[in-house]
C-alpha positions in Angstrom: 0.0 0.0 0.0 2.9 2.4 0.8 4.3 2.2 -2.8 0.8 2.8 -4.2 0.4 5.9 -2.1 3.8 7.2 -3.1 3.0 6.6 -6.8 -0.4 8.3 -6.4 1.1 11.4 -4.8 3.8 11.6 -7.4 1.2 11.2 -10.2 -1.0 14.0 -8.7 2.0 16.3 -8.1 3.4 15.9 -11.6 -0.1 16.4 -13.0 -0.2 19.8 -11.1 3.2 20.7 -12.5 2.1 19.9 -16.0 -1.0 21.9 -15.6 1.0 24.9 -14.3 3.4 24.6 -17.2 0.5 24.4 -19.6 -1.1 27.5 -17.9 2.2 29.4 -18.5 2.2 28.5 -22.2 -1.4 29.5 -22.6 -0.7 32.9 -21.0 2.5 33.7 -22.8 0.9 36.7 -24.5 -1.4 37.8 -21.6 -0.5 41.4 -20.5 0.7 41.4 -16.9 0.9 37.6 -16.5 3.7 36.4 -14.2 5.2 33.0 -14.9 4.1 30.4 -12.2 6.0 27.6 -10.8 4.7 24.6 -8.8 6.8 24.2 -5.7 7.3 20.6 -4.7 8.2 19.3 -1.3 8.8 15.8 0.1 6.1 14.3 2.3 7.3 13.6 5.8 8.7 10.1 5.9 7.3 7.2 8.0 9.5 5.9 10.8 10.3 2.1 10.8 12.9 0.0 12.5 15.0 0.4 9.5 14.7 4.2 9.5 12.4 6.7 7.8 10.7 5.5 4.7 9.8 8.2 2.2 6.1 8.7 1.5 6.4 10.6 -1.8 5.9 14.2 -2.9 3.3 16.9 -2.8 2.8 20.5 -4.1 3.3 23.0 -1.4 2.2 26.1 -3.4 2.0 27.7 -6.8 4.7 30.4 -6.8 4.5 33.6 -8.8 7.9 34.5 -10.3 8.0 38.2 -9.4 10.5 40.9 -8.4 8.9 43.7 -6.4 11.9 45.9 -7.0 12.0 45.4 -10.8 8.2 45.8 -11.1 8.3 49.1 -9.2 11.3 50.4 -11.2 9.7 49.4 -14.5 6.5 51.2 -13.5 8.3 54.4 -12.6 10.4 54.3 -15.7 7.2 53.8 -17.8 5.6 56.8 -16.1 8.6 59.0 -17.0 8.7 57.7 -20.5 5.0 58.3 -21.0 5.3 61.9 -19.8 8.3 62.7 -21.9 6.9 61.2 -25.1 3.5 62.9 -24.6 5.2 66.3 -24.2 7.5 65.7 -27.1 4.5 64.7 -29.4 2.7 67.9 -28.4 5.7 70.1 -28.9 6.0 68.7 -32.4 2.5 69.7 -33.1 3.3 73.2 -31.7 6.3 73.4 -33.9 4.3 72.6 -36.9 2.0 75.7 -36.2 5.0 78.0 -37.0 6.2 76.9 -40.5 9.0 78.6 -42.3 9.3 79.4 -46.0 6.9 81.4 -48.1 3.8 80.2 -46.3 5.1 81.2 -42.9 4.2 84.2 -40.8 7.8 85.5 -41.1 7.5 85.7 -44.9 4.2 87.7 -44.6 5.9 90.2 -42.2 8.8 90.7 -44.5 6.6 91.0 -47.6 4.5 93.6 -45.8 7.5 95.8 -44.8 9.1 95.4 -48.3 5.8 96.5 -49.9 6.4 100.0 -48.6 9.5 100.3 -50.8 7.3 100.4 -53.9 5.1 103.0 -52.2 8.2 105.1 -51.3 9.3 105.0 -55.0 5.9 106.0 -56.3 3.8 107.6 -53.4 0.9 108.5 -55.7 0.6 105.1 -57.3 -2.7 103.6 -56.0 -1.7 100.1 -57.1 1.5 100.1 -55.0 -0.6 101.4 -52.1 -3.2 98.7 -52.6 -0.5 96.0 -52.6 0.9 97.4 -49.3 -2.5 97.3 -47.7 -3.1 93.8 -49.0 0.2 92.7 -47.3 -0.9 94.3 -44.1 -4.2 92.4 -44.2 -2.5 89.1 -45.1 -0.1 89.5 -42.2 -3.0 90.1 -39.8 -4.8 87.1 -41.2 -1.8 84.8 -40.7 -1.5 86.1 -37.1 -5.1 85.4 -36.5 -4.9 82.0 -38.1 -1.9 81.0 -36.0 -3.7 82.1 -32.9 -6.8 80.1 -33.9 -4.5 77.0 -34.4 -3.1 77.6 -30.9 -6.6 77.7 -29.5 -7.5 74.4 -31.2 -4.4 72.8 -29.8 -5.3 74.1 -26.4 -8.8 72.7 -26.7 -7.5 69.3 -27.7 -5.0 69.2 -24.9 -7.6 70.2 -22.3 -9.9 67.4 -23.6 -7.1 64.9 -23.4 -6.4 65.8 -19.8 -10.1 65.3 -19.0 -10.2 61.9 -20.7 -7.0 60.7 -19.0 -8.2 61.8 -15.6 -11.4 59.8 -16.2 -9.2 56.8 -17.1 -7.2 57.3 -13.9 -10.4 57.3 -11.8 -11.5 54.1 -13.5 -8.2 52.4 -12.8 -8.2 53.5 -9.1 -11.7 52.1 -8.6 -10.6 48.8 -10.2 -7.5 48.7 -7.9 -9.6 49.3 -4.9 -12.0 46.5 -6.0 -9.2 44.0 -6.6 -7.7 45.0 -3.2 -10.9 43.8 -1.6 -10.8 40.5 -3.5 -7.1 39.9 -2.6 -7.8 40.7 1.1 -10.6 38.1 1.2 -8.5 35.5 -0.6 -5.6 35.9 1.8 -7.6 33.7 4.3 -6.9 30.6 2.2 -3.3 30.7 3.2 -2.2 30.6 -0.5 -1.4 33.7 -2.7 -4.0 34.5 -5.3 -1.5 34.8 -8.1 -3.8 35.8 -10.9 -5.4 38.6 -8.8 -2.0 39.9 -7.8 -1.0 39.9 -11.5 -4.2 41.7 -12.3 -3.5 44.4 -9.7 0.1 44.8 -10.8 -1.1 45.4 -14.4 -3.6 47.9 -13.2 -0.8 49.8 -11.3 1.3 49.7 -14.4 -1.6 51.1 -16.5 -2.1 53.7 -13.9 1.5 54.8 -14.0 1.2 55.3 -17.7 -1.1 58.2 -16.9 0.3 59.5 -13.6 3.4 58.4 -11.6 2.5 56.7 -8.3 4.2 55.1 -5.4 2.9 51.9 -3.7 3.0 50.7 -0.1 1.7 47.2 0.8 -0.5 46.6 3.8 -0.5 43.6 6.1 -4.0 42.5 4.8 -2.7 42.0 1.3 -4.0 45.3 0.0 -1.7 48.0 -1.5 -1.9 51.8 -1.0 -1.4 54.0 -4.0 -0.1 57.5 -3.6 0.3 60.4 -6.1 2.0 63.8 -6.0 4.4 62.7 -3.3 2.0 61.8 -0.4 -1.6 62.2 -1.5 -3.6 58.9 -1.2 -5.1 57.7 -4.4 -6.1 54.3 -3.1 -6.2 53.2 0.5 -7.3 49.6 1.0 -10.7 49.2 -0.6 -11.3 53.0 -1.0 -10.4 55.1 -4.0 -10.0 58.9 -4.3 -11.3 60.9 -7.3 -9.2 63.2 -9.4 -10.7 66.1 -11.3 -9.5 69.0 -13.5 -9.8 72.4 -11.9 -8.7 76.0 -12.6 -5.7 77.5 -11.1 -5.7 80.2 -8.4 -6.4 82.9 -11.0 -9.1 81.0 -12.9 -6.9 81.1 -16.0 -8.9 79.3 -18.8 -5.7 78.4 -20.5 -4.2 76.4 -17.6 -5.3 73.4 -15.7 -4.7 71.9 -12.3 -5.5 68.4 -10.9 -7.3 68.2 -7.6 -7.8 65.0 -5.5 -10.9 64.3 -3.4 -10.6 61.7 -0.7 -13.0 61.3 2.2 -14.6 64.6 1.5 -11.2 66.5 1.5 -10.1 68.4 -1.6 -6.4 69.1 -2.3 -5.0 70.7 -5.5 -1.9 68.8 -6.5 1.4 70.6 -7.3 2.0 69.7 -11.0 5.8 69.9 -10.3 5.4 66.9 -7.9 3.4 64.7 -10.3 6.5 63.3 -11.8 5.9 61.3 -15.0 2.8 60.0 -16.8 0.8 61.3 -19.7 -1.2 63.7 -17.5 1.9 65.3 -16.1 3.3 65.6 -19.7 0.1 67.3 -20.9 0.0 69.7 -18.0 3.6 70.7 -18.5 3.0 71.3 -22.2 -0.2 73.2 -21.7 0.9 75.3 -18.7 4.4 76.0 -19.9 5.3 75.2 -23.5 2.0 76.2 -25.1 1.8 79.3 -22.9 5.3 80.3 -24.1 4.3 79.7 -27.7 1.2 81.8 -27.3 3.2 84.6 -25.6 5.9 84.5 -28.3 3.2 85.0 -30.9 1.4 87.6 -28.9 4.6 89.6 -28.2 5.5 89.7 -31.8 2.0 90.6 -32.8 1.7 93.4 -30.2 5.1 94.8 -30.9 4.7 94.9 -34.7 1.2 96.2 -34.7 1.9 98.9 -32.1 5.1 100.1 -33.7 3.6 100.2 -37.2 0.4 101.9 -35.9 2.5 104.5 -34.2 4.7 105.1 -37.2 1.7 105.3 -39.6 0.1 107.9 -37.4 3.1 110.1 -38.0 2.3 110.3 -41.8 -0.1 112.1 -44.1 -2.4 110.4 -46.5 -3.3 111.5 -50.1 -5.9 113.9 -48.7 -3.6 115.5 -46.2 -5.1 113.8 -43.2 -3.0 112.4 -40.4 -2.6 108.6 -40.6 -4.7 106.3 -38.4 -4.1 102.7 -37.2 -2.9 100.1 -39.7 -3.9 97.3 -37.4 -6.5 96.8 -34.7 -5.1 98.7 -31.7 -4.6 96.9 -28.4 -6.5 98.4 -25.5 -5.9 96.9 -22.1 -8.5 96.9 -19.4 -11.7 95.3 -18.2 -14.4 95.1 -20.9 -11.9 95.3 -23.7 -10.4 92.5 -25.8 -7.3 92.4 -23.6 -8.0 91.9 -19.9 -4.5 91.3 -18.7 -4.8 91.4 -14.9 -6.6 88.5 -13.2 -7.0 88.6 -9.4 -6.4 85.5 -7.3 -9.5 83.8 -5.9 -8.4 84.5 -2.3 -7.7 88.2 -2.7 -9.2 90.4 0.1 -8.5 93.8 -1.5 -10.5 95.7 -4.1 -7.7 96.7 -6.4 -8.2 96.7 -10.2 -4.9 96.8 -12.1 -4.3 98.5 -15.4 -1.6 97.9 -18.0 -0.1 100.2 -20.6 2.6 99.9 -23.3 5.7 102.0 -22.6 8.3 100.5 -24.9 7.6 97.7 -27.4 11.4 97.0 -27.8 11.6 95.8 -24.2 8.8 93.2 -24.3 9.6 89.8 -22.8 7.4 86.8 -23.9 6.1 86.0 -20.5 3.2 86.3 -18.0 3.8 88.0 -14.7 2.6 87.4 -11.2 2.1 90.5 -9.0 2.3 90.0 -5.2 1.3 92.9 -3.0 2.9 93.2 0.5 1.0 96.5 1.1 -1.3 98.8 -0.9 1.5 100.1 -3.2 4.5 97.8 -2.6 5.3 94.3 -3.5 7.1 92.3 -6.2 6.5 91.2 -9.8 7.7 87.7 -10.8 8.3 87.0 -14.5 7.0 83.5 -14.8 9.1 82.5 -17.9 12.3 82.6 -15.9 11.3 83.3 -12.3 13.0 86.8 -12.2 11.6 88.8 -9.3 11.4 92.7 -9.4 10.5 94.5 -6.3 8.5 97.8 -6.4 7.9 100.4 -3.8 5.3 102.5 -5.6 2.8 102.2 -8.4 2.8 102.9 -11.3 5.7 100.6 -12.0 7.3 99.8 -15.4 8.7 96.4 -16.2 9.8 95.0 -19.6 8.2 97.8 -21.6 4.9 97.6 -19.7 3.5 100.0 -17.1 1.4 98.6 -14.3 -0.9 100.8 -12.3 -3.8 100.5 -9.9 -6.8 102.0 -11.7 -9.4 101.5 -8.9 -9.7 100.3 -5.3 -6.7 99.3 -3.3 -4.7 96.1 -2.7 -4.3 94.3 0.7 -1.2 92.5 1.8 -1.1 89.1 0.3 -3.2 90.0 -2.8 -2.0 88.4 -6.0 -2.7 89.1 -9.7 -1.7 87.3 -12.9 -0.7 89.6 -15.8 -1.1 88.1 -19.3 -0.3 91.0 -21.7 0.3 88.8 -24.8 -1.9 85.7 -24.6 -4.7 87.0 -26.8 -3.2 89.9 -28.7 -3.2 87.9 -32.0 -6.7 86.6 -31.6 -8.6 89.6 -33.1 -6.0 91.5 -35.0 -7.0 92.8 -38.5 -6.3 95.6 -40.9 -8.1 98.8 -40.0 -8.9 100.1 -43.4 -8.6 99.1 -47.1 -8.7 102.5 -48.9 -5.3 103.1 -50.6 -5.8 106.9 -50.3 -5.8 106.5 -46.6 -2.3 105.1 -46.5 -0.3 107.8 -44.8 3.2 107.7 -46.4 4.1 111.4 -46.5 6.0 113.0 -43.7 4.3 116.0 -42.0 7.6 117.8 -41.8 10.2 118.7 -44.5 13.6 120.4 -44.5 14.8 123.4 -46.4 18.4 124.3 -47.0 19.3 127.9 -47.0 19.7 129.1 -50.6 22.9 131.0 -49.7 24.6 128.1 -47.9 28.3 127.7 -48.8 29.3 124.8 -46.5 29.0 121.1 -47.1 25.9 120.7 -44.9 23.6 117.8 -45.9 20.4 116.3 -44.6 20.8 112.8 -43.2 17.4 112.2 -41.6 14.3 114.2 -40.7 11.6 112.3 -38.8 8.4 113.5 -37.2 7.7 112.6 -33.6 4.2 114.0 -33.4 1.5 114.6 -36.0 0.8 117.4 -36.7 4.1 118.9 -35.4 3.5 122.1 -33.5 7.1 123.4 -33.1 7.5 124.5 -36.8 8.9 126.3 -38.5 12.2 126.3 -36.8 15.3 127.7 -38.5 18.7 126.6 -37.4 21.4 129.2 -38.1 25.0 128.3 -37.9 27.4 130.7 -36.2 30.4 128.6 -37.1 31.5 125.1 -38.0 30.6 123.8 -34.6 27.8 126.0 -33.3 24.3 127.1 -34.1 21.3 129.0 -32.8 17.6 128.2 -33.1 14.7 130.5 -34.0 12.6 129.0 -31.2 15.1 129.7 -28.4 16.5 133.1 -29.2 20.2 133.7 -28.9 21.1 130.5 -27.1 24.1 128.9 -28.8 24.3 125.1 -29.2 27.1 122.8 -30.1 26.9 121.2 -33.5 28.4 117.7 -34.1 28.0 116.2 -37.6 25.7 113.1 -37.4 24.3 114.0 -34.0 20.5 114.4 -33.8 18.8 117.7 -33.1 15.5 117.3 -31.4 12.4 119.4 -32.0 12.0 120.3 -28.3 14.7 121.9 -26.2 15.5 120.1 -24.0 14.2 116.8 -25.5 12.2 115.8 -22.4 10.8 112.6 -23.9 11.8 110.3 -26.7 8.7 111.4 -28.7 9.7 115.0 -29.2 8.2 117.1 -32.0 10.6 116.0 -34.6 14.2 114.7 -34.9 16.8 116.1 -37.3 20.2 114.7 -38.3 22.6 116.8 -40.4 26.0 115.9 -41.7 28.9 117.9 -43.1 30.7 121.1 -42.1 28.6 124.3 -42.2 29.9 127.8 -42.9 28.9 130.8 -40.8 25.5 132.0 -42.0 24.4 128.6 -43.3 20.8 127.7 -42.4 18.4 124.8 -42.3 14.7 125.2 -41.7 12.3 122.5 -40.4 8.8 123.2 -41.6 5.4 121.7 -42.1 5.1 119.7 -45.3 4.0 122.1 -48.0 0.7 121.0 -49.6 2.3 121.2 -53.1 4.8 118.5 -52.1 2.7 116.4 -49.8 1.6 113.8 -52.3 5.2 113.5 -53.7 6.8 113.0 -50.3 7.3 109.4 -49.0 9.2 110.1 -45.9 6.9 108.1 -43.7 7.0 105.2 -46.1 10.7 105.1 -45.7 10.3 105.3 -41.9 7.9 102.3 -42.1 10.6 100.4 -44.1 13.2 101.3 -41.5 11.2 99.4 -38.9 12.7 96.2 -40.4 16.0 96.9 -38.7 14.6 98.2 -35.4 15.9 96.3 -32.4 12.7 94.7 -31.3 12.9 91.2 -29.9 15.5 90.6 -27.3 17.8 92.9 -29.2 17.1 91.2 -32.6 15.8 93.1 -35.6 12.0 93.2 -36.2 12.4 91.0 -39.3 14.3 88.4 -37.2 11.5 88.1 -34.6 9.8 85.2 -36.3 13.1 83.3 -36.7 13.8 83.8 -33.0 10.3 82.5 -32.2 10.8 79.4 -34.3 14.2 78.9 -32.7 12.9 79.1 -29.1 10.1 76.6 -29.8 12.5 74.3 -31.8 15.0 74.2 -28.9 12.2 73.1 -26.6 11.0 70.4 -29.0 14.6 69.2 -29.6 15.2 68.9 -25.8 11.9 67.1 -25.3 12.7 64.6 -28.1 16.1 63.9 -26.5 14.5 63.4 -23.1 11.9 61.1 -24.6 14.5 59.0 -26.4 16.5 58.5 -23.2 13.6 57.7 -21.0 12.0 55.3 -23.4 15.3 53.4 -23.7 15.6 53.2 -19.9 11.9 52.1 -19.6 12.4 49.4 -22.3 15.5 48.0 -20.6 13.8 47.9 -17.2 10.8 46.2 -18.7 13.1 43.7 -20.3 14.7 43.0 -16.9 11.2 42.6 -15.3 10.0 40.2 -18.0 13.2 38.3 -17.7 12.1 37.4 -14.2 8.3 37.2 -14.7 7.9 36.5 -18.3 7.2 33.1 -20.0 9.9 31.6 -22.0 8.4 29.0 -24.4 11.6 27.1 -24.9 11.9 26.7 -21.1 8.3 25.7 -20.7 8.6 23.2 -23.6 11.6 21.5 -21.8 9.6 21.4 -18.6 6.7 19.7 -20.5 9.1 16.9 -21.5 10.6 16.6 -18.1 7.4 16.4 -16.1 5.7 14.3 -18.8 8.3 11.6 -18.2 7.9 12.0 -14.4 4.1 11.7 -14.8 4.6 8.6 -16.9 7.0 7.1 -14.4 4.5 7.8 -11.6 1.8 6.0 -13.6 4.2 3.1 -14.1 4.9 3.0 -10.4 1.1 2.7 -9.7 0.9 0.0 -12.3 3.7 -2.0 -10.6 2.2 -1.4 -7.2 -1.2 -2.8 -8.5 0.6 -5.9 -10.0 2.4 -6.6 -6.7 -0.8 -6.1 -4.8 -2.7 -8.5 -7.1 0.1 -11.1 -6.8 0.1 -10.8 -3.1 -3.7 -11.4 -2.9 -3.4 -14.4 -5.2 -0.6 -15.9 -3.1 -2.5 -15.4 0.1 -5.7 -16.8 -1.4 
């Protein structure tokens, strides 16, 4: 009977081993499946006078081949890779919104400015004027189109964030449910391998969306934490994530809030780590915001400077020029509402914003923090630079900030967004070629009796119409002159140095600006006067001034015409950096996943060899039973 029992146990044990091997082979392509191994142990031997006689073998447990360390590392690497690749993909889409070549916005800007050269050559040619206005309209249209494309990208990203947050909530509920099943199954004394695999796969899927950390509990459940320490799953309870606005209710930015046991906490996106949601948030709140600000800065700087220059000219009917582009008006109720108060502000201050110098613009938002009613600091969000102020108004980066109503309390905060929507509604202001103001409102007249080598270099109007004309400059020598508007005061003359229309020139926008070259003789004169009506339509001084804007230092010291190239370069650098990070993190993730599957994965060659091994053991066990039956039958016959 003993040999029969041994054979039966061996047969059953080998049957379990074969069944486990077959289960491994069947699940070779099942996501998250961990290779299982039947662990055999000897049955306690029976004592006899001749010693202990073995009683066979039995299966002690079905072991899951699993490395907690490699599983955790692979999940974290997968989260980092998912976040990096998601951001890189979105930056590629952003890069495609700013094409180069003839169809790009840069070409439209260059064509617009170059069109004024034809007008300067033939100021009365209505065809040349029409072409220039067409170029203005086309530039505005491309700016609007790019802004619309940014809005569409923003909408798509926001929808993706919502969808992925919904997916996270579904996964956390499933993890909580499987936690409950595992806790119940723990009472059997054997590990529920398939459930554990299922939970690990759910955690891996969760880390694809947001990076988490896991802490096992004594009852077999696992706690999932996000954002450093916020509980996403505790035991059989799951928290809920939702998309919320930031402190300033900025519609172009998103935050993630977690709700657990009735408590709401807004997560710090910088602590989310990896995952697709973190990648999308970083792109939306930083990369896309910078792209929008770069476009807005260029649009606002070009439109404002061209409007200002055009207003200094005269049209074919002798009228002062108006705006070429839709003017930007900051303030509540207008297109641009740049100052958003924080939700927790206690003061009543309303902030106003004005343009002081378009050449100083920085493509950034700003956060204003008040420490008292008129003191505080301004943080440039693009690079974190902090500028303290002790009074308002305060000027920063070509923008003047003021309190237009109410007063601020200590701790009040405001978000300034001067560029985010400046390209949204820009358009050409008029289409009549006669209204194009290309003539200068001032002209110069050399004295008819001049004998020196005096020559006119430049004469530009600063206001329109200029009021401080006519003014005659009379030279008292090679290096000195007097002015008809200041009496006998003698001024020093330097060839190539500007002479301003107001004395002293209290502001950059004085009445007019004159530059003479050469060496005058005593008695030589030069008169600045209003443009005579007879020459008004033949003059193209303002058209030349419009063309000169091409070389104006506008964007971080670069020329106006290089602004678009600088924009493309800055976005391209971000995209290139993101692609590199994505390549590195994906390689690391692939290697760690390979290491994990090297422990937990199913190797068909290995399982095939096991089939042969345990098939032979199974057949040998059956043969043992057969021999035991034969011996038993013989013994019965002998006794009988």
